[in-house]
GUVEX-145621 format. One line per 2 residues: number of its first residue (from 1); their letters; for each residue x, z, y negated of C-alpha. Coordinates in steps of 0.5 Angstrom, whole numbers, plus 500, padded with zeros to 3 digits. Layout:
<rs>
NUM) A) X Z Y ~ ...
</rs>
This chain:
<rs>
1) MG) 455 516 460 ~ 448 516 457
3) HR) 447 513 450 ~ 441 516 447
5) PQ) 438 513 440 ~ 438 518 434
7) RC) 432 515 430 ~ 426 512 432
9) HG) 425 505 431 ~ 418 505 429
11) CG) 418 511 424 ~ 425 512 423
13) GS) 424 519 425 ~ 430 524 428
15) LP) 429 524 436 ~ 432 531 438
17) EE) 437 532 444 ~ 431 536 447
19) AP) 426 530 447 ~ 425 527 454
21) GD) 428 520 455 ~ 429 515 461
23) AV) 434 510 463 ~ 431 504 461
25) DR) 437 499 462 ~ 444 500 465
27) RQ) 451 496 464 ~ 457 498 468
29) VF) 465 497 466 ~ 470 497 471
31) EL) 477 500 468 ~ 484 500 471
33) RA) 487 507 470 ~ 494 508 472
35) WV) 497 515 471 ~ 501 520 475
37) EV) 497 526 477 ~ 501 532 479
39) TE) 498 537 483 ~ 501 544 484
41) HQ) 501 548 490 ~ 502 555 490
43) VH) 503 560 496 ~ 500 567 494
45) AV) 502 574 497 ~ 496 578 499
47) GC) 497 586 500 ~ 493 588 506
49) PC) 488 594 504 ~ 489 597 511
51) CG) 496 598 512 ~ 499 595 506
53) AV) 503 590 509 ~ 504 584 504
55) TA) 503 577 507 ~ 504 570 504
57) GV) 500 564 505 ~ 504 557 507
59) FP) 504 551 504 ~ 501 545 507
61) AE) 505 540 512 ~ 505 535 507
63) VP) 508 539 502 ~ 515 541 505
65) AP) 519 541 498 ~ 519 543 491
67) TQ) 517 536 489 ~ 515 530 492
69) YG) 511 524 492 ~ 504 523 495
71) LG) 501 518 500 ~ 498 514 494
73) MK) 505 513 490 ~ 509 512 497
75) AF) 504 507 499 ~ 504 503 492
77) VV) 511 503 491 ~ 513 501 499
79) YL) 507 495 498 ~ 510 493 492
81) DN) 517 492 495 ~ 515 490 502
83) HH) 509 486 501 ~ 510 483 494
85) LL) 518 483 495 ~ 519 485 488
87) PM) 527 488 488 ~ 527 495 488
89) ER) 529 496 480 ~ 523 492 478
91) SC) 518 496 483 ~ 521 502 479
93) EL) 520 499 472 ~ 513 497 474
95) VH) 511 504 476 ~ 514 506 469
97) DL) 510 501 465 ~ 504 503 469
99) TG) 504 510 469 ~ 510 512 464
101) HW) 514 516 470 ~ 521 513 472
103) LS) 522 513 480 ~ 529 512 482
105) EG) 531 506 486 ~ 534 511 491
107) TL) 527 514 492 ~ 524 507 494
109) YN) 530 506 499 ~ 528 513 502
111) LD) 521 511 502 ~ 522 504 505
113) RA) 527 508 511 ~ 522 513 512
115) LS) 516 507 513 ~ 521 503 517
117) VR) 522 509 522 ~ 515 510 523
119) LE) 514 503 524 ~ 519 503 530
121) PF) 514 504 536 ~ 510 498 533
123) MV) 516 493 532 ~ 518 495 539
125) RT) 511 493 542 ~ 511 487 537
127) RA) 517 484 539 ~ 516 485 547
129) LL) 509 481 546 ~ 512 476 542
131) RV) 517 475 548 ~ 512 474 553
133) AE) 507 470 549 ~ 506 463 551
135) VV) 506 460 544 ~ 509 463 538
137) HF) 507 461 531 ~ 511 462 525
139) DE) 508 462 518 ~ 510 461 511
141) SG) 518 463 512 ~ 521 456 511
143) RA) 527 454 508 ~ 532 448 507
145) TR) 537 446 512 ~ 544 442 511
147) DG) 540 436 513 ~ 534 437 508
149) LR) 529 439 514 ~ 525 445 513
151) TS) 526 450 518 ~ 523 457 519
153) AA) 528 463 518 ~ 524 467 523
155) RE) 524 461 528 ~ 532 461 527
157) RY) 532 469 529 ~ 528 467 536
159) RG) 532 461 537 ~ 536 465 542
161) AR) 531 469 545 ~ 528 468 552
163) LP) 521 467 552 ~ 519 468 559
165) RG) 513 464 560 ~ 515 457 561
167) GG) 520 458 556 ~ 515 459 551
169) RF) 514 454 545 ~ 514 455 537
171) GG) 509 453 533 ~ 508 452 525
173) DW) 505 449 519 ~ 510 443 519
175) SP) 512 442 527 ~ 508 439 532
177) CS) 505 443 538 ~ 501 441 544
179) HG) 496 446 544 ~ 493 443 538
181) RV) 492 449 534 ~ 498 448 529
183) GR) 497 452 522 ~ 493 458 525
185) KL) 496 465 526 ~ 497 466 533
187) A) 502 472 534
</rs>
């Protein structure tokens, strides 16, 4: 965005738009913009000039229905729900507050399920690697127990799991561990 002077600071004369000028200083403004952008896809039918047959185009694979959310919208709401642990209702409210567009909790649920299905091969592989790890580290998932001790919810889930290499060990920010790397993410 250019800002040209309209008058000469020397004589006060008018400076026409056509007068050449150079940018002599720059400033930048970084602004957050949040809105829903709708892109309409149209399939066209075209008649063949040779035989007269009418052939229709096809929609891209990522546009399977009359309306759907794009990858950016899907990623954002799943990120709010899963990384920031916002309840679905609050995630939907935040999308509305930022964009003016209402997203239903059912849609968010369906997006979470679709992501879960796509991540299943990764989860299977991760579980397998954790089961053979010599040390499994659990971070930031502590909770209070009846006797007031801090324990890991994830650790509780793996308590019954067999860790083949010498029985395996659990490490965490609050537990002693012989490998000397307590507090570092190892798994």
